[in-house]
N, C-alpha and C positions, 0 to 999 in steps of 0.2 A: 504494500500500500504506500504509494508515493506520498511525499510531503504535500500538504495542501489539498489532497483528495477529499472529496465530500461524499464518498461512497456510503458512509454511515449516517448521513444527515436525516434520512427518514426515520431510522431507528432511534437515533439519539436526539429527538426533538423535545422541545419544552413540554409538549403534551404528555410526556411520560411521567412528569412530576418529580423527577430526580435531576441531580446536577448533570447536565448534558456532557460536559467535558470529562467528568469521572466515568460516565456510562460509556463514552467513546473510548477512553483508555482501557476500560474493562473489556469491551467487545474486541478491541485490537489485541489485547493479551489472550483472550479466548481463541481468536483466530490463530495466533502464534502457536498456542498449545495444540490446537487441532492439526495444524500443518506439521509441526515438528515432533509431536509426541515427546517421549523421553527415553533416552538410552535405547533407541531402536524399536520402541513399541508405541503403539497408539494408546492414549489415555483419555479418560473422560473426567469431567469435573463440573462444578456448578458455582457460579458467582451470584450473589444476591446483593443488589446495589440500592442503597437508600433505606429509610425508615428503620434504622438499625435497632432502636430500642424494642420495637414490636417484633422484628425478626429474631432478635436474641431471646425474647421471651417465648417465641414459638419454635425454639430449637434447643438442642443440647449438645455438649461436646461428645464426640464418639471416642476420643482418646484425650490425653492431656493436651491442651491447646498449645501448639508450638509457637504461636504468636503472643501468647499471654505474657505480660510482664515486660515486654519490649516497649520503649517509648514511642508515642504516636509519630514523632518526626522520623523514626526509622522504619515506618511501615506505610509510606505513601506509594500508591499504585503507579505513579509515573516515574519513580526512582528505578533506574535500570537494575540495580542490585536487588531490590525488592522483587522486581518482575522475575528475575532468575530464581530467587528463593521460592516464589509462588509456583513457578514451573516445577520445581522439585517437590514441593508440598502437594501439588496436584495429583501426584501418584498415590497419596493417601485417600482413603474413602472420605466422603463428606463434602461440605460446601464451604466456600469463603463468604464472609460477610464484609461488605465494603460500605463505608459511610459516605454521605454526600460530600464530605470534605476530601474524599479520596484515600482515607486511612483504611487499611485492611484490618478490621477489628478482630476477626477470629478466623481460624481455619479448622478443617476437619469437623464441621458441625453437622449433626443430624437434623434435618428440617422436618418438623412435624407435618405430615401430609394428610390432607383431607380431600377425598375424591368426589364428594357430593357436589353436584352441579358443575362438574368439570367435564368438558368434552375434548378429548385429545384424539388425534389420528391414530389408527391402529399401528402397532409396531414401535411406538415410543415407550420407553421403559420407566422405571421408578424415578430416575433422576429427572426426567421430564415431568412426571406427575408432581414431584416435589417442587419443581420450578413453577408449574402452573398454579399449584396450591398456594405457595408462599406469595406469589404475585397477586392472587385473588383475595387473600386475607390481610394483606398489608399494603402499604404505599410503595413497596419496592418493585424493582424490575429484576427478573432473573435471566441469567445468561448460561445456558447449558451447553457443554462441550460433549459430544458423543464420541465414543471410541471409533466410530466410523468416519471421523474427521469432519463432522457437520457441527455448526454452531447454530443454536436456536434461541431466540429471544422471546420471553413471555412477559406480558403486561396485563393486568386485570384478569388473570386466569386464562388468558388466551395466547396461542401461538401467534406472534405478530411478524416474525421474520425468520428466514433461514439463510445462513451464510455458508457458501461453498468455498472453502479456501483455495482450491486448485481448479483452474479452468478446465483441465482434462476431465475432472469429475462431473462437470456440468453436462457433458454429452450424455443424453439418455436419462437424465435425472428427472424424476417426477416429484414435484413439490407436494408437501403435506398441507400447505395452506389452501383454504377453501375460498371460493369467491374470486373477486377481482384482485389481481396482484400486479405489482410493478417489479421490474427486473432492472438492476443496475450492475454494470461490470467495469472493472478497471483491469490493469495488467495482471493482477494477482488474485482477485476474489470476485465472486458473483453474489449479489445480495438480492434475495427475493423477499419482498415485503407485501403485506396485506394492504391494499389501497384503502385509504380512509377518507 
């Protein structure tokens, strides 16, 4: 994703109700994780951006939190060292919680998931259910990275966008988004968003 690209504008708009710059940094990191994996294998993870107090009260640690006790100024999502740390921690099960200020508050969180009134496309797993659930019950936006190298963004309990990090994957891909969609591409990613 070249500098100055506006490929994520539709996803990271103010209508999401979270800090757009932080959401864009999070989506870009999710795409990096989807593209690169870790140590030769694909990994999946979940980022929950915004409404941290409510998200934290609707989740619990799966293991001792590796980010707990570190100062906030050492956990900002736009810091290259933090991004590399998060890529390592993404190998652990659980979600990251990111504040509107861009501070990664917690890692390896189990998100309480409620599936009532959620409609997800068939084939999406528990990580996506957790993403839809947390985005429906809080003011947060969830960004799920699949082990299949797909990044999906959820807001208000609904899948709003799919990001395909490699153009070669775009050939023959059928989107899970229903209804009218818009597609944007640059040299490195394809973004399919629900038209609003």
